[in-house]
DRENTOR-12585 format. One record per residue: x, y, z of N, C-alpha, C in turn. Coordinates in steps of 0.1 Angstrom, whole numbers, plus 5000, padded with zeros to 4 digits. Layout:
N
XYZXYZXYZ
...
REM end
This chain:
377
520251734895518351724894518551854887
517551894879516752024876516052064887
516152164889515052244895513752244893
512552144903511152124900510652184902
509352244900508652284903507452264918
506352304918506052264929505252124928
505752024936504851884938503751944944
501851864941501351874950501051694950
501151654962500851514961499251484967
498551404958497051404966496651244965
495951254978495251084977495151044993
495450924998494950915011496450935018
496851015027497951045033497951085046
499051015058498350995069499151165077
498051175084498751325092500051325102
501051425100502351375104501651375125
502751255126502251225140501851165147
500451115135499351015139499450895132
498950785136498950665131498650645116
499250555108498450615097497250485098
496150475086494950445087495050325073
496050255072496250175062497750225051
498350095043499550135037499550265029
498050325021498150415014498650555022
498150575032498250685043499650685043
500350555046501650565054502550585043
502350495033503550535018503650685017
502550705015502550865010502950965020
502750975031503651035043505350985038
505350935034507050845035507150935025
506550965014506750994998507051135004
506351205013506551365013507551365019
507851255027509151335036510151295027
510151215022511451185012511951254998
510651294997510651464988511751564992
510851595003511551725011512851695014
513351585019514651575019515351585015
514951574999515551584980515751734981
514851794990515151944987513951974974
512751884974511351974967510751994976
509952084969508852154973507852104974
507252074982505751954984505152014994
503652014986502252044989501351904998
500951895004500051765005498751795006
497851694998496751734991495751614995
495451595013495051445016493451415013
493251345007491851305008491051285023
489551325020488751315038489351175037
489151195049489151025058487751055070
486451015065485551055077485950945085
485950985102485950885113483950895115
482750915106481950905112481250805102
480150725105479250655093477950655089
477050555077476350585070475950715064
475050785064474850905058475750995062
476351045072477151135076478551105070
478850975066480250975059479850985047
478451005038478651025023478651185023
478151285040478551385035479751405040
480351375045481551415050482551395039
482551285032483651265016482951375009
481651425002481151505000481951645000
481651645014482351815021483651855013
484351695017485951695016486551715001
485951644994486251624980485851784972
484851814977484551974975485552084978
486052054991487452124997488652104986
488952004982489851964979489952044960
488552014962488652044942488652194943
488252294951488752424954490152474957
490952364964492252424969492952374949
492352294945493152234930492752354924
491852444922491552564915492852654913
493652694926494752734931495852694925
496152564921497152524915498052614908
499352654910499852754898500052664881
500452754872500552674863502052604861
502252494859503152414853503652334866
503052364879503652294889502552134884
503151984894502851894890501851884901
500851724896500051724906499951514899
500551504914500851364910499451294922
499051264913497151184924498051014924
497351014935497850864939496850774942
495950694931494350714929494250574936
493050604939492050464945491450404935
491250504930490450394915489050384920
488450264919486850204923485750334922
485150304934484450404933484850554936
485850574939486450674942487050744925
486750694915487550734900486450844901
485150864902484250984904484751104906
485651064919485851194928487551254916
488051144912489551194909488951244894
488251184888488051204871487751354877
487451434885487051564882488251624890
488951574897490651614903491651624893
491451544882492051564872491851614865
490751704860490151764851490351914853
490551954870490752044872491852104867
492852004876495051984874494952044860
494752014847494652004834494452124828
492952194835492452284833493652404837
494052414848495152474857496552494851
496752394839497852374833499352284841
498352234850499552104857500252024847
501451954852501651814845501051724857
500551624851499851514859500251364861
500851294869501051184874500551164880
499851034875498750944877499550794884
499050734894499950644903499050554906
498450414903497550364907498250274914
497950294931498950244943497750114949
497250024940496549904944496449794933
495849704939496049574933494549554927
493949664929492149574924491849644909
493149744906492549814892492149724880
492749564883491849554870490749454873
490649414885489449314889488249424889
488449554892487449634893487049654877
488049694870487949734855486749614849
487049474852486349374849484549374856
484649424865483849354873482249534869
483049634868481949704869481649744854
480849864854480149844841480849924829
480249984820480950064813481450164812
480250254820480650394826481850374832
481950324841483450354846484250264844
484650154829485650144822486050304817
484850364808485350484803485750574810
485550634822486250764834487150654837
487850544836488750494844489750524832
489450474817490650504809490550664807
489850724809489950864806490950934816
490950884827492150924838493350874836
493750784826494850684821495350804813
494350824800495050904793495151074800
494451104810494951244812496351274818
496951154816498351164828499351204820
500551244820501851264812502651174822
502551134833503350974836502550874843
502050744840501550684844502050584855
501250554864502550484872502050374878
502250214884501850124885502250104899
502149984912502249954922502949834919
503149734911503649644908503549584892
504349494892504349444875503349394870
502749334882501249264874500149374869
500449484869499349564863499949644856
501149634852501449674836500949604824
500649484824499549444811498749504810
498049494823496649554816496249704813
497549804823497449924819497849934804
498649924798499249884787498049844777
497249724781496049734770495249834771
494449894783493949944784493850104783
495250144782495650224775497050234767
496750174749497650144741498850244743
500050194735500750334737501750384747
501050394756501250464769502250384777
503450464783504350434789503950384807
504450294809503850304823505250244829
505350314844506550294852505850214865
506950124871506950064880507350104891
506350174904506750234913506650204924
507150124933506849984944506750074960
505650044965506350094981507050114985
507450174995509050185002508950205016
510250195020510250235036511750285035
511950395046513350435056514250355055
514950195049515950135053516550215058
517350335055518450395058518550355073
517450455078517150455093517150335101
516950205100516650105102517850035109
518150005117519649885121518749745115
519649695111519449525106519249455121
519049345118518249265132519849175129
520249175141521849045141520548935147
522148835141521548695147521648735164
521048665169520848625185519948535189
520248445201520148355205518448325203
517048185194516148235196515348165210
514048215208513848155224512748015221
512247935226511947845225510647875218
509547935211508847945205508648075197
508348155187508248265179507448315184
507648465179506548575183506048625170
504548535167503948605149503048775159
502848795142502648925145501648975131
500749065131500349095124499849255120
499949335112499849475115498849505101
498049595105497049615094495949635099
494749675087493149635093492649515096
492049555109491449405112490149415103
490049295097488849255088488949085082
487549115082487848925075488948875065
488748995055489548975044490948955047
491449015057493049005057493848925065
493048795074493548685075493748695091
493048775096493148775113493048635116
491848555112491148445121491848375116
492548355100493448195102495048225108
495148305112496548325122496248325133
494848345138494848285151494348165154
494048115142493647965147494847845144
496147935133496847845132497947895146
498047975156498247995164497647905174
496447855177496047775185496647615177
496447615173496947465165498747455167
499347545169500447515172500747515187
500247595196500247565211499547415211
498347375202497947275206499147155204
499647175195501347045194502147095196
502247185211503347185218504347325215
504247415201505047525200504247625209
504547715217503847805226503947905218
503547955209503748055202502948215212
503348335208502748435215502248485197
501048615200500748685186500548835189
500848875186500449035185499549085174
498849135176497949215164497849405166
498249455158498049565158497449625147
496449735151495949775138493849825144
493449845137492049895139490549825133
489949815136488649755133487149795136
486349735133485249765134484749685145
484749765160484449695167483849575175
482949585170482249455174482949305170
483649325155484049245150485449155157
486249285161487349295171487249245185
486449305185485649215202485249085202
484649015186484648905189485448815190
486948875179488148785177488448775192
488648875199489548865212488748805226
487648765221487148695233486448485223
487248475214486848345208488548305207
488648315191489848275192491248325189
490948475196492348545196492148565211
491648455218492048475239493248455237
494148525246495748545249496348635236
495948665225496648725217496848925227
497748975222497549085223496949165214
496249255216495649345209496349485208
496749535199497449685205496749795201
495949775191495249895187496149965177
495850095170496950145162497750175173
498950165158500150195164500550325156
501750415161503150475153503350425143
504050485136504550425124506050355132
506050425144507850425150507250245158
506250255168505850145173505650045162
504950035152504849945146506249885141
507249965137508749885131509149845148
508949925154509649835171508449705173
507949665170507049575172507549495162
507749455153507849395137509449385145
510549455148511949405146511849295162
510849285169510749205178510249045176
509049065167508548985158509548875151
509248775152509648655143508848655129
507648625128507248585117505948695115
505648765104504748855100504048785090
502648695096501348635091500548735086
500448705071499748785062499248685052
497548625061496848555050495748595041
495748755038495348835028494348755017
493148795019492348775009491848884998
492049045005491649125002491449164988
490649184982490649224965490949304963
491749424969492349524963493749494972
494549384972495649384975496949434968
497149514967498549544958499849474964
500949604973502149554977502049634993
501749545001500949615015502449655025
502049785028503049815036503549775044
502549725053503449615067504049515057
504049475053504749335046506049385040
506649495031508049545034508049645045
507849635055508349665071508549545078
507949425076508149335083509549275073
509849265058510849255056512249295060
511849455057512949565065513649525079
512449465085512849435104513249285105
513549215094513849095091512749005104
511649045102510548975104509848845092
509748745094509648675080508548655081
508148675065506748665062505748545060
505348555065504448405057503148485046
502748465035502048515031500948435021
500048465022499048455009499848454993
499248384984499648384971498748534966
498748644968497448734965498448824961
497848944953498149074955499349074947
500649134951501649174952503349064957
502148974967503248944974504248884968
504248764961505048714951506048764948
506048874946506748954938507749024946
507049074955507949094969508249074973
508248914978508548844988509848784982
509548764969510748624963511548514967
510448464977510848364985509748274984
509148134973508348034976508148014986
509147974997508447895004508147945017
508048125017507148205023506048185020
505448195007504048204999502848085002
501948105010501147985012499647994999
498747914997498047964986497048084990
496348104980495748254987494548214993
493648104993492748015003493348005012
494648025018495947915029494347915042
494547815044493947765060495247745072
494147765083495447745097496347675097
495747525087497147445092498147515077
497747535068498947575056499647655063
499347765076499847835077501147785089
499947735099500747675112501947505104
502047505095502747375083503847505084
503947615077505247645076505647765085
505247745096506247835109506547705111
505947595113506947465119508347435112
508047475102509247365089510047515089
509947635094511047715093511547745104
510847735117511047745130512147625139
513147655146514447735145514747775130
515047615124516147585118515947705104
514947735100515447835087515647985087
514947995102514548175108515948265105
516848255111517748305109518648335094
518748215083519148245072518148345063
516948295064515648405062515348555063
515748545078515648695082516548765078
517448745074518648785069518348835055
517848715040517448725034516348835029
515248855040514248915037514549105039
515549115051516249245052517249265037
517649165028518449255018517449255009
516549205007516049234997514949354996
514349385015514149495014514749625013
516149625016517149735012517149745002
517249624991517949684979516749744967
515449704974514249694963513549804967
513249854981512449904985512749984992
513550084994514450165001513750335001
513150395004512750575003514050584995
514850555000516050684989516450624973
515950464971515850444956514650474949
513250464958512350504954511950664947
512750694957512550874954513450904943
514350864945515450924933514750894918
513850754916513550724904512050774899
511450864916510550894913510351064909
511851164913512751244908512551254892
513551144886513351134876511951124868
511051054869509251084867509051204863
509951284879509251434876509551514868
510851534865511451574856510851554842
510451444837509951464823508651484826
508151464836506551544833506451704830
508051714841507951884844508551944824
509351834818509651894808508651874792
507251784797506651794788505951914781
504851884771504552014770503052054772
502352104782501152104785500652064772
500652194766499952204755499852084745
500451934750500651854742500251764745
499951784763499651654771498351534768
498151424774497251334771495951424766
494851384764493851434762492751384773
491851494775490551454790489751384782
489551414772488651344766488551164769
487251084767486950934769488050894758
487950914748488350854734487750734731
488550634721487650534721488150454725
486950304728486750204734487250094732
488150054743489449954738489149824743
487449774743487349664751487049624764
486549534768486149514784487649494790
REM end
């Protein structure tokens, strides 16, 4: 590897030692740590993540992004600016970030880490589409999280090469789950944000049906959400479940190594490659997921996929079909897939090649920041 300039990685980033608030933050922290292990000089430029609500939240975001703009004004010429973009309404903040980085003479890696890029582009107005296309054209290197986004990016930014860079996990540090005697009933788990569109209620109702039919499943829920919503679930369909709250990365992995099924009945509009889904696979916890976002491409196992609008019965039926007869085989298969495709070692090696291409590019000939011609809806 040639010597790379300093890398400035910008986006949602988990603070060291604190629980990540979502897969974006967790994966960006892993990327930074993986790059540091590879000998790169990396500077984290985290997005603001206010813990207040209403107008105070808007004010905190404005102040946080202003501080971020000021930090970018000090970037050295020729350094690499890697933006892990949220797009959506954040495009109005991300466009100035890219403009400042270009004016500072940086090489730009634009990394769309979400599944909502296409739906938001179709749903929002002409001004949004113009700004989004301009962000794409600003980059020396374009990255997406999943193959499903490649045709869309190629359509709205014709002539640009797109590289798929998946979410990842340090699988080298994880022991494989070995075959062991199975309990009478499985432990079902969910890790992530506790919001209606993530399907937590579907999991809880499926568990209730399984218990009614004689399979005494346990349920663990890890993550945070709005207190009234979590309280309602805990006192209704979630009675008997263990509500663990936000967990550190180490505690999440420990839970998934104990659990047998990771139930991910998501319908979230912005779903891409779930960090927790990759973690579950690497821990030998067999996922049962909706056919939504990038779940199908990540899992590669049709029998583990439920319809996008999965009902509690859809989930319960799959648990009954797989437990216990298929569990051990599927556990080993999903572990192997995670290690082969989504290891930090492999993904960081690919990212270093991308940085080398960006570093070798001629800044004076880099893509224009101008909005350019329109390419249709």
